[in-house]
N, C-alpha and C positions, 0 to 999 in steps of 0.2 A: 166262656165259649163264644159269647157275643163279641167280646173284644177280639178274640182270635179270628172270628169270621170277618169282622170289620178290617182287621189288619191284612188278612188274605185278599179281600176284595180290593184293598188299596194297592197291594202288590200287583194284582191282576190288571187294574186300571193303568198303573205305571208301565207295566210290561206292554200292554196294548198300545200305549202312547209311544213307547220306544220303537216298537215294530212299525207303527205308522210313520215314524220319522226316519225309517230306514236303518235303524241300529239293530241289525240282525244278529249281532253277537251278544245281545243282552240275555243273561241267564234267567231262567224261571222254573220254579218247581210247582206242580199242581197242588192244590190245597188238599186233595185226597185222591184215592183211586176212582172215586165217583165224580171228580171235577172235570166234567165234559168240556166246559168252556175253556179251562186252562189247557187241556190237551189239544183242543182245536186251535187255540192260539199258537201253541208250540208248533203244530203241523203247518199252520199258515206261515209262521216265521221261517221254518225250514224251507218251505216251497218258495217263498219270496227270496230267500238268500240264494237258493239254487238258480232261480230265474235271473237274479241280478248277476251272478257269476257267468251265466250263459250269455246274457246281453253284453257284459263287459268283454267276453271273449269274441263275440260277433263284432262289436265295435272296434276292437283291436285288429281283427282280421280285415274288416272293411277299411279301416284307417291305413293298414299296410297296403291293401290293394290300391287305394286312392293315391298313396305315396308313390307306389310303383308306376301308376298311370301318369301321375304328375311328372315324375322323373322321365318317363318315356316321351311325354309331350314336350318337355323342356329340351330333351335331346333331339327330338324331331324338329322343334323350332329352331334350334341351333344349326341343324343340318340344312333346313330350308334357308336360313339366313346366309349360310355359307354358299349354298347353291345359287341364291339370288345375287350375292356379291360376285361369284365367279361368272354368272351369266351377264351381269352388268359390265364387268370388266371385259368380257369377250365382245359384247356389243360395242363398247367404247373403242376397243382395239380394231374391230371390223370397221367402225366409222372412220377411224384415222386412216386405215388402209384404203377405204373407198374414197375418202377425201383427197388422198394423194393422186388418184387417177382421174378424178373429175376435173374438167377443164376450168381453170381459174378465170376470173374476169379479165385478167391481163391477156391470157392465151386467147380467150374468145374475141377480145377486141383486136387481136392480131389477125383474126380471120374476118370479122365483121365489126366495124367501128360502132354501129348502132344495133345492139342486140340485147336480149334479156333471157334469163332462165328462171322459171318458177319451179323450184324443186322442193316438194313437201313429202319426205318419207313418212310412211305410216308408223314404222317401228324403229326410228332412229337411223337405221341403215336401210338401203332401198334396193329394189330390183329394177328400178327405172334409172337411167342415166343419160345425160346429154353427151353428144359427141360433136366436136368442132375440129375441122382439119382444113389445111390449105396445101394444094399441090399445083405448082405453076400458076396459071390464071384461074384455076377452079377453086372455089370456096365451098366446103361441104358442111352440112349440119344435119344431125339426126336426133330424134327422140326415141330411145330404145326402152322397151318394156320386157324385162326378162320374167320367166316363170317364177312365181312366188314373190315374197317380200321378206323384210327382215334379213337375218343372216344368210339363209339359203338363197334369197334373191340377190344379195350382195355378192356371193360367190359366183353366181351366174353373170352378174354385171362385170366382174373382173375378166371372165372368159370372153364376153362379148366385146369389151373395150380393147383388150389385147389383140383380138382377131381383127377388129376394124383398123387399129393402128397399123397392123401388118399389111392388110389389104390396101389401105389408103396410100401406101408408098408407091403403088403401081397403078391402081385403077381410079378413075374419077366418074365413070358412068354408073349411076345408081343401080341399074339392073344387074350389071356385072359384079358390083360390090356385094349385092345381096346373094347372088349365085355363089360367089366364093365364100361368103359368110355362112351360108347354109351348108356348104361342103365341109368347112372346117368345124362348125358346131356339130354337125352330124357325126363326123369322125370321132370327135372327143366324147360327146354325150352318149353315143350308142355303140361305142367300140365294144366288141365282144357280146353284143346283145343276142339273147336267145331268140332266134327267128321262129321257134315253135310257139312262143307266147302269143296269145291273142292281143289285138290292138288295145283292148280295154285293160289289159294287165301290164302294159308297158308304161313307163314313166314318161309323161308328156313334157319333158324338158324342152325349152326352146325360147324364142324371142319374137315379139312383134315390134316393128319399127317403121317409121316413115323417114326417108332420107332424101334430101335435096342437094343438088350440085349446081352452083351458080357461077356463071361466067359474066362478070360485069362488062367486060370489053365487048362481048358478043351480045349482050343484053338478053340473055336467055337463061332459063332454069330447067334442069332435068330432074325428074322425080321418079322414085320407085318405092313401093310400100309393101310390107308384109303384114297384112291385117291392120295397118295404121295409115290413115290419110295424111295429106298435107293441105294447108289452106292458104290461098292467095287472096288478099283483100286489097281491092283497088277502088278508091273513091267510095268507100263504104259498102261495096258489093263484094260478096264472098264467093269464091270459086273453090269447091272442094275437089281435090285431086284424089280419085278413088284408088285404093291399094289393090293388090292381088290378094285373093282370099287364101293365102298360104302363110303358115308361120315358118320362121327359120328353124331348121332341124326337124321339120315334120315330114320330110320326104327324102328319098334317096337322091344324091346328086345326079343330074341328067334327066330326071323324070319330068322336070318343069323348069322353065326359065322365067325369071321375073321381068316384067315389062317396064321399059323406061319411057316416061312421058316427057315431052318437050313443050315448054311454055315460054312465050316472049315476056319480057319484063319492061316496066316503065318506072321512071323515077318516082319515088315515094311509095311504091308498093310495100305491103307488109306480107311476109311469109312466115307461117307458123307450122310447127310439128308438135305433136302432143301424144302422150299415152292416153289410155282410156280411163285413167283414174279420175280426171276432172268430170267427165260426162257421166260416169257411173256412180258418183257420190250421191248418197241419199240425203234428203233434207227438204226444205221448203215447207209450206203450210200443210201438205199432205204426206210428208215423209217419202217422197218419190225420188227417182233418179233425176239428176240435172239434165241429162240427155244431150245428144250431139246437136240437135237442132237449136236448143237454147245456147249451147256453147258457140255455135257459129254466129248467132245473133249477138252474143257478147263480144266476140272478136270484131265484128263489124262496128259495134258501138265504140270500142276502145281503140280501134286501129289508128285514129288520127292523133292520139296522145303520144307524148314522148315515151320511148321504150321503158324507161325506169318507172314511169307512172303506170304503164300497162301492167307491169309485173305486180305492183302494189295493189292495183285495182282487182286484178284476177285473184290475188290472195284474199283480199277482203270480201269479195263477192262469194267465193266458195266457202269461206268460214261462216259468213252470215247465213248462207243457204243451209249449211250443216247444223248450225246452232238453232235455227228456227224450229227444227224438229228434234233437237237434242240428240242428234245422231253422232256415232263415232265415225272417224275416218275409216273407210272400208278398204282403201287401196293406196298405193303410192301415187303421187300426183306429179306430173311433169309436163310443162308447156315451155317450148322454146320459140322465140320470135326474133325476126331480123327485119330491119328497115333497109330497103334497097335505095342506094344512092348511086346514080349513074353520072359519069363525067367528072 
């Protein structure tokens, strides 16, 4: 009887060890009807086996969920990559289209032999664009800032450039050019506009620009501006030509006429037109805007330099200003400059 008891206890110990090792299929027979320990071990084995099956089912379920989520993320990632590729291609195509209309250096030199254009789009393509044109003895230059930047701004720049090219075949007086540009832009941008909409609900599409028309034979310059000034620098002194506080396409034709200012010129003068992107750029030691006053001072400082040096200096100064506060470029930047040579 003692041997049978020792053998039974050995089986019980081996069974306990097997259950502890996770072998829940191990068979075991209680020593007797009164073997409470054996029956308890069998119940524990069965409970553990059931729990293991339950956990395995949950693991399989969650593995399947994770697999589906991973597949979804991979599909979404592929879709995002495709959208990014399409977007990049669209921007590259828009850049090529815009590049085709922007005046080349050769075209600009055909209007003014000493000139520069600093053009820094924020998003590859720009809502700012320069315009150079010549009609008879008049030489025209403008810096145009269209609503928006990126691809939407680029579409606006196409509209503005084509309109100016059409108007420039007939008119040379800046005020009349801006009047006609406002009329054409208004007709295109607000055609079929619902007059019942409040002003705040209407899309404020339009343009700001400063435009100069220069006659070297008459030694004079005419200027008109729509929310954008021009600058005349003579012997280090800056004269800011104030614009009218109206944007192109912001009012019905005939409601307002742009004013044309006339200024005499001297040999060596520098004339600048610019969008507000330069003066509105955040940076510096306190992360503030560059501001128009500082911009005027910079033009006075650089005006004696050759025009190509001026462009490079303007680029370096605004980059240094922006990087000092680790700021992103906030808007398209455009500065156009012309050296006046008389005789």
